N, C-alpha and C positions, 0 to 999 in steps of 0.2 A: 543374573537371570537364570532360573532353572531351565534345563533342557533335557530332553529324552535322547538316549542313545541305545542301540541294540547291544546287549551284553549276553555272553554265552553262560549257560548254567554249567558250573563246574561240579556241583554236588547237590544231592537232595538227601538229607539225613533225617531219619525218624528220631524224634525226641520222646514222644509219648504216643499213646494210641490215637490222639487227635491233634498232634502238632509235628511240624517238621522245620528244619532250617534249610534255606536255599543259599548256596554260595555262588557268586558270580565272578567270572574272570574279568579283570579290568585291563584292557590293552594299554601299553605304555603311553600312547598318544592321549589317553583320556585320564590318566591318573591324577593329574593336578585338578581336573574338574570334579573328580570324585573324592577328593580329600574331604574329611568330615571331622566335626567336633563330636566328642562322645555324647550320645543322647539324640543325635539327629536320625532322620528317617529317610526312606526311599519310597517314591511312588512308582508302582509297576502298572503297566497297561497292556491290554490285549484286546483284539476285536473278536466278537462272537456274532455271527450272522449279520455283519455290518454294524453292530452296536459296539461302541468303545466302552470297555470296563477298566476303571482305575481303582487301585487299592493302595493304601499306605502301610508300610511295615517298617518297624524300627531296626536299625543296625545293632547287632548284638556283639560284634567284635570290638576289641580295643582300637582306639583311634591311632593313626600313624603319628609318629613324632614330627614336630614341625621341621626338624633338621634332617629328616630322612627322605632323600630324593627318590623318585620313582615309586612312591607308595600312594595309595594302597594297591597291592596286586590283586587282592580279592575283596569282595564285600559279602557279608553274611547277615541274613535277616531271619527272624523267627516268624512262622505262620501258624496260627491256630485254626483248626477246621471249624467253620461256622455252619450251622444248619442251613441248608439251601444256599450257602454262600457261593456266588458265581465264580469268584476268583480262588478262594481258599480250597474249594473242592477240586478245581483244576490243578492247583499247586500240589495238593495232597495225593491225588489219584492219577494224574496224567502227565505232569511235567517230568521230563527226563534229562539226564546229563547230555549235554550237546545241544539242547534246545536254546533258542534265543528269545529274550524278552526285552521289551522296551522299558528302560529304567531311567527315571528322572534323577538328575544330580541331587546330592543331599540337601535337605532343608530341615527347618525346625529350630526352635529356640529353647527346648527343654534340655539344656546343656550345662555342662560344668567344665570350665578350663581348669586343669589341675593346679591347686594352690594349697599351701599349708592350712591346717585347720581340722575341725571335726564336722562331719557331715552325716546325714541320716536319710533313709528312704522308707516309705511305707508303700508297698506294692501289692497288687492282687492279680493272680492269674498271669496272663501274658504281659502284664505291666512290668514284669521283671526284665523284658527284652532291652529297652534303652538303658535301664539302670545297670544291667550287667556290663554294658560298654562303659558307662560312667565310672563305676566302682573299680573295674579292672584297670582302666586307664589311669585313674587317680592313684591307686596303690602302686602301680608300676613306676609311675613318674615322680611321685612326691613322697619321699620317706617321712615327711613331717605331717602326714595326713592320716586320719582315722575315719572309718566308715561303719555305721550301724545299719544293717538291712533287716527290716521287719517285713516278712512276706506272708501273704495269705493265699492258700490254695484249697481246692475242694478235698483232694486226697493226695497221698504221696505219689500214687501212680500217675496222676494228672499234672504233676509239678514239672514245669519246663526248666531246662538247664539245671537239673538237680546236681549232676556231676560237676558242672562248671562252677557252681556256687560252692560246693564242698571243697573244690580245689582252691578257691580263694581263702577259705578258712585254714587249709593246710599250709598255704604259702605265707600267709600273714596272720598267724594266730593272735598276735598282740595288737593288731591294727584293724582287724575286721571282726565285727560282732554280728552274728546271725541269729535271728529269732524267727521261728517258723510256727505258723498257726494253720491248722487244718480245720475247715468248716464242717466237713462231713465224715471225719474219721478221727478216732482217738489215737493219741500218740503214747508210746510207752514212757516217754520223758518229755519235759518241757511244758508248754502252756496247754490248758484245756482246749478242747475243740470248740468251735463256734465262730460266728462272724466277728470281724473287727469293725465295730461301729463306733460312733462318737463317744459314747459313755465308756466303753471298754478301753479305747485308746487314751482317753483322759486319765484313766487310772494307771494304765500300763506304761505309757511313755516316761513319766517321772521316775518310775521304779527301775527302768532299764538304763537310762542315761541322763546326764545333766542337760536338760532341755535348754536352759538359758545359754549354754556354751556352744550349741550347734550353729554353725555358720551357713548352713544351707540345708533345707528340707526338700526332698524330691518325692512327690506323690504321683503314683501312676497306676491306672487300672480302671475298673468300672466307675461310672459316675457316682454311685452311692458311697463307695469306699473313699474316693478322693474327697468328696464333699464332707463326709464325716470326719476324715482325718484333718482337713483344714479347720473345721469348727473346733475340734479338740485342741489343735495347736493354738488357735486364736484365744481359746479359753484359758490356755496355759501361759498367755502373755507373749507368744511369738510374734514378731514383727511380720506383717504380710509380705514385705519385700524379701524375706528369707524363704518364702514358701513358693515352690515351683511345681506346676501341675501339668499333667498330660492325661487326658481321658481316652480310654480305649473303647469304651462301649457306652452308649446312651440309649435308654429306652425311648421309643418314639414319642411318648406323651410327655416327656420331661422338657421343661423350658428352663433356660438359664437367664435369670434377670431379664425377663421380657421387656422390650422397649414399649413405652406407651404408644397407643395407636396414633397415627398421623396420616393426614391425607397426602396422597401422591399427586404431585402436579400433573396436569393433563399433557403437557408438552415438555417433559424433562429431557435433558441431554446429558451424556457423560463424556468427559474428555479423559482419556487414559494414556499414560506413558508406559510403554513396554519396550525394554531393550533399547532405550534411547530414541524410540519413535513414538510420536503422539498422533491421536486421531480423536474426532468428536462424532458421536452417533446418537440418534434418538433412542430413548428407553421406551420399549413397548409396554403396554398395560400389563401389570403383574410380573414383569421381568425383574430378576435381580440384576445388579450391575454387572456381575460376572457373566450372566447370560447375554446381556447386551454386548459386552466386549467380545465374547466368544463368537458371536454372529459375524464379527468383523475381523477379529484377530484370533485365529485358531491356536496361537502359541501362548495364550493367557494361562498362567499357572493355576492348577487346581488338582484336587485328588478326590476328597470325600464328598464335597458339596453339602455337607451336613453341619458345618460349623465346628468340626472337631479337630481336624488335622492342622489347620492354619496355613496350608500351602498357598491359598489365595490372598494372603494378607497384603494390604495396600495402604499407602499413606493418603489420607484425605487432605488434598491441597486446599480445596475450597468447597463450599456448599455443605449441605447437611444430609445425613442419611439416618435411617432406622435399621437396626439389625434384628432379624427374627430370633436368632439364637447365637450365643457365643460361648463355646466351650474351649477355645484355643488361645485367646488373647488375655494376657495379664492386665489387671486394672491400670497399671502404669502405661501399658501400650495404648489402650483406648484413650487414656487421658492425653497421651502425646499426639493422638490423631490417627491412629491405625484402625482399620476396619477389616472385616472379612467380606470380601466382594461377593462371595456366594450367598451371604445372608443379608446383604445391604440393598435397601430400596431408597430412591431419592425422595427427599421431602422439600427440596428446593428446585427451582427451574433448571439450574445447572449444578453439576457436581464434577469435580476434577480429582482423579486418582493417579497416584504414581506407584507402579508396581516395582520400580527399580530401587526405591529407598530401603 
């Protein structure tokens, strides 16, 4: 069960004109709780005028080795400034070393346990953040693994973790392949500028690497880039099970495989299991299942409430639901019975969810 703990800010480092990294100290008593798999994220929260604000940011540092006791000592996340962003503006302009923030224990399934093989990623903008953790951990731990990173950014000056990625190329020149595309700036060498859309990726990927030999694809960034990359890969014959996605930004009008409309029963109830305790409550008209649970259990896990981060994932034990949006769960997860509680509405009189599975 994910939990929040207050962590001290150890460093605030400027990456670009619109991005920073935050480093948190992890006290010895909490280090086991904050162990993470490369690719996972942290939810941060603060209160402003009595209103709670939560945002999710990916961990960018390499994951601790399983056999390393007392790790991690620190956690580092990347934050990009969003226009009028309530949390990113605070992190960028006000947060200081020594401040404390409420930090949720690591979550997320956009991950890779280091194993031999060839892997690749297509990322855009701040989508580099979890992939930096994935590729660094993989190359450090597994000498029989290779990684190809294809990244898209607006300009060189706006590119997050430029030095860290260059360091990977210096450390593992034979095992790490880097391809950079700038959408708004010409490069002296390399690929022409422009967006990485489906058509371009369909031509580019087979020219860069043996697509059929890649054992895992990691797509991360804005919705359009991730969806275009997935379509390109499927068109090249890549098995959907080898494609892993995490979306960092979704335009408000975009819908992901919208569920067909269904009537909500007038007197629905939800039974939810959280941290080993269960309860049953009525679902008010128009409420999502997460909202119902939160009225009765403030410890229910969530972050974005937009169907993007996956923090509120729960197993549907019984009953039926419809989800408004789903940008976080893989098809095999929904087929197995998992739902996003923040997007789910009951379509049967009773629904049972288990947040502990």
